[in-house]
C-alpha positions as CSV (number, residue, x, y, z in Angstrom):
1,M,-4.9,66.6,50.5
2,S,-4.9,64.6,53.7
3,K,-1.8,64.1,55.8
4,K,-0.7,60.5,56.5
5,A,0.6,59.2,59.8
6,R,4.4,59.1,60.1
7,L,5.5,55.6,60.9
8,N,9.3,56.1,60.9
9,L,10.0,59.4,62.6
10,P,13.6,60.6,63.0
11,D,15.2,60.2,66.4
12,K,13.9,62.9,68.7
13,D,17.2,63.3,70.6
14,K,19.6,63.3,67.7
15,H,17.5,65.3,65.2
16,S,15.1,67.3,67.3
17,K,14.4,70.0,64.6
18,L,13.9,67.5,61.9
19,Y,11.6,65.5,64.2
20,A,9.5,68.6,64.9
21,V,9.3,69.4,61.2
22,S,8.3,65.9,60.1
23,K,5.9,65.5,63.0
24,K,4.1,68.7,62.0
25,S,4.0,68.2,58.2
26,G,3.7,64.4,58.0
27,R,6.6,64.2,55.5
28,S,10.2,63.4,55.9
29,S,12.6,65.6,54.0
30,G,15.9,64.0,55.0
31,P,18.6,65.2,57.4
32,L,19.3,68.9,57.3
33,R,22.7,70.2,56.0
34,M,24.5,73.5,55.7
35,G,23.4,75.3,52.5
36,L,25.4,77.7,50.3
37,T,24.2,80.7,52.2
38,G,25.0,79.3,55.7
39,V,21.5,78.3,56.6
40,M,20.5,74.7,57.4
41,V,18.5,73.3,54.4
42,T,17.0,70.0,53.2
43,P,18.9,68.0,50.6
44,K,16.4,69.0,47.9
45,M,16.9,72.7,48.6
46,Y,20.7,72.3,48.7
47,K,20.6,70.6,45.3
48,S,18.6,73.5,43.9
49,Q,20.9,76.1,45.4
50,V,23.9,74.4,43.7
51,S,22.1,74.2,40.4
52,H,21.1,77.8,40.5
53,K,24.6,78.9,41.5
54,N,26.2,76.8,38.7
55,K,23.9,78.4,36.0
56,A,25.0,81.8,37.2
57,R,28.7,80.7,37.2
58,A,28.3,79.3,33.7
59,K,27.0,82.6,32.4
60,A,30.0,84.3,33.9
61,G,32.4,81.8,32.4
62,L,33.5,80.3,35.7
63,A,33.9,76.6,36.7
64,P,30.9,75.0,38.3
65,I,30.7,74.2,42.1
66,V,31.2,70.5,42.8
67,E,28.2,69.2,44.8
68,T,29.3,67.4,47.9
69,N,27.3,64.7,49.7
């Protein structure tokens, strides 16, 4: 699959890491945020971490984690 040109890159000064990632891959994944394990992750990865953790907590009979935006 061919990579398309990025027309709207993130600001290079404010989001240097995200700029480098989207410049390399040709896709924008949104601003990075702190994940559940203490590592910076994309919003999609954070949502999957919360979902996975909530499934495990439901099996143990605990209350789910509230997803924050």
